[in-house]
C-alpha positions, 0 to 999 in steps of 0.5 A: 503422508509424511510432511516435507519440511522443504515445502512449507514453513510456519510463523508464530504471529505476536505483537511482542518482540520477545515472543516473536523472535523466540524459536518455536519447534513443531513436532511432526511425524518423522520430522521437526519444524522450526519457526521462521521470522519471515516467509515469502507467500505469493511474492509478499514477504510476511514477518511474524509482527505483520510490519512488512518492513522487510518486504518493503526493503525487498521492493527498494532493492529490486527497484534500485536494480531496475533503475540502473537498467533504466539509467543505461537505456536512458541515453538511447531511448525516447521520453515516451519509451523511458516513461513506459518502462518506468510505469510498467517495469518499476512503478508496478512494484509499488501497487502490488499487494500495497494494502498490506504494507501501507503502514510501513515506516515513514523512512521506508515510504520516503525511500520509495518516493526517492526511487520514483524521483530518480526514475522521473529524472532519468526519464526527462533528464531534468535533474534540477526540477522538483519532485512535484513538477516531474510528477505532474509532467508524468501524470503520476502520484506520489507513493503515498497518494497512490496508496491512498487511492488504491485503498479507496478503490478497494473500499468502493468495490467492497461496498458495492459487492464487487470486492473480496468478501473478507475485506467487505466484512471490515467495513459497516455503514454508520448512522444515516443523517440528512447530509451523509444519507448513509454514505459514511462508514462506522469508525471502529474503536481501537485499542492500539496504534500498531494494530488499530490506528494503523489498519485498513479497517480504521484508516480506510474509514477515515479516508472514505469520510474525507471523500465528497459525496459525488465520489461515494455515489458513483454509478460504476467503478470507472466513474469512481476512478475518474472522480479520484483523478483530482484527489490530492490526498491528505497532507499530514505526515503523522502516522496517527493522524494523517488521514484525519486532516482536510482533503483538497479537491 
């Protein structure tokens, strides 16, 4: 079968900028393929350094367009209808495959929060209210807190045999103590920040350790999600240590 270059692409993944930007050529019977720096897959834009900044920029662009639609409709719709549109039409972009782009730059994370802030202003027509007040009124979370909760749900599913097997292999239980009774995970050793500290394997373990035992021992996924409702997240904005600070419930 002859390869059709219009139906597939290939990337060369590398942590080094020069290697990632180099143009590679793949010789196939009857054709040649040139490497690309990024390619879409199932709605996610994958780049050759796995930073996913380009994908987040696409989310921002898409949400800005959707916000304009909400703004036009805001004068002719009730608050409940507008909030439903914000949750289902705009905020749903933030939770789709969010685990892989969780470690995007702080600047991009702030831009996502600003989009949600603008949407809440259009919903309630309160342009002087602070972001935290509007989030509480709508029963929503900030982007960072939403991503933390989503990650914790996936970890719970993995540890209880209802998650993806390839994700479950990332985590292992640490030594059992009288206090933890085996509920804590083993913190992995890492060699770098970009592909070590900023990884689900490392940060997920740190985040899980911050949970109280009643969440870790929840009997069902619904009970676990209910326990997360009062989770306030980790406050530090530093990309290297934000998951190691204290958590308030």
